[in-house]
Phi, psi and omega in degrees: 000155178249141181252133172247123180251124179258130178239102178284127184236118176236113182054050181245035186303324180292327183274342186304311177300324179293318179300310183297315180297317182291321179295319177298323180293312185283333178288326181056237180261007182298137177242011181260017183224138168235148181240121179256109181269113186261115170279097191274062178067033182300148179254359175265204182264031182303317182300316178298317180293316177305308184299318180295313184290320179292326175294322181294316186276333178051055182241111184287358174279346181254123182233150181254132174241126183252124172259121186293315182234127181297126177238014178123157178305311181297322179297321177298317178297313181297325178295320177292319180297327178298330182268353186287150181243359186283160172285328178243137184240152181206160167217157174208172185278163182262002189281352180065017175282338172239152187283129174306337179297336179304324181295318179293323176299315179294321179296315179295322176296316180301318182292341179279350185280150180303321178229082185298339181282353175246025182242141176236121182252137178218164176280161172228110190286137181240169177042046178265160175293151186298325182293322178293317179297323179295314178300316180299315180299316180298318180294319182289328177293311180299314180299316182296321180290311185291319183270356178057038179214130181289120183234135186235133176045064192302316186269008180293143177250156359275176169242130185225132186199171184276162174298327177299318176299316178302312182298324183283323193238347188242005184261352184229305191246013181291141181287155184267354184251202182292350178291350181302322179298318177296315184300312184291322180293319177300313181297320179297316182290314183297324186262017168078022175286146172287122182256119179248143180243143173241143179288135175234138185246138187269138169248167178285136176295131181270313183238152174074187180230153180296135182273334187237353184193032182281285179281167178300321181296313181291328178294320178296319178299317179298317181297317179299316179296318182291318176304313180302316181292323179304312183288327175295316179295317179299319179296318180296318180294323179297318178296319180297316181294326182278000000 
C-alpha cells in the first residue's frame, strides 16, 4: 500500500525547512510514501520558502498544494486529500511539536492489521502540561456525552485511515475548521472501525504560533467553535435518525 501524508501549513515559513528536512530523514529510501505540503492561504512568505526548499531537495515524494485563500484548517487538509494518490491517507500538523516519524509508525502498524482498510490510527498525546490535558479531557467528556459515543484525545495527531474511509465520510459534509478532527474520529467510532493509538510526544514549538490552542485566548476560541460544532453535529444526527 501507498501512504499519502497531508501537512496543512498556514504562516509556517520558519518551520517549512525543518518539515522538509525531517521528512527526508525519516523517509530514507522508502518509495511507498508521498507528502503533500499544503500552503493553506498563508499571508507570510511561505510560498517563496516552499518553492525554494522543494527546488533545493529535488524529491518527487514531496509535493506542494496551494490554497489561494485560507478557509480553515480543515479546508487545507481536505484540499490536500483531494490531490493524494495513496491507498492510505493521513494528516498531521506542521508545527514540528510532534515528530513526522509518528505518521510512518502509525502506517506500519496499520499495515500489520488483518483488515487495514477497517482500521483508523490516531495519536495519543504524552508529556503535556496539566492545563492542556485538562482542556482535552473536558472536550472529550462533553463530546462523548452529547454525541453518545466514547471519544478520546480528539485533536491528537496524526490521523491515518483508508481511501475508502475518505470516500465515505470526507468528500461531502466534512467541516472546514478545527472540528474536522472531531468529525473523523466520531465517524470512525460510530461506524465500527478498529481504532488504534500510538504514543506521540510533544516538543516546544520553535517557530510561529499555535493556530488552535497556544494561548489561553486562542484555546478558548477553539473550544467555543468545537462546542458549537458538537451540538450542530448532534442535531444533524438526530434529524438523520428520525
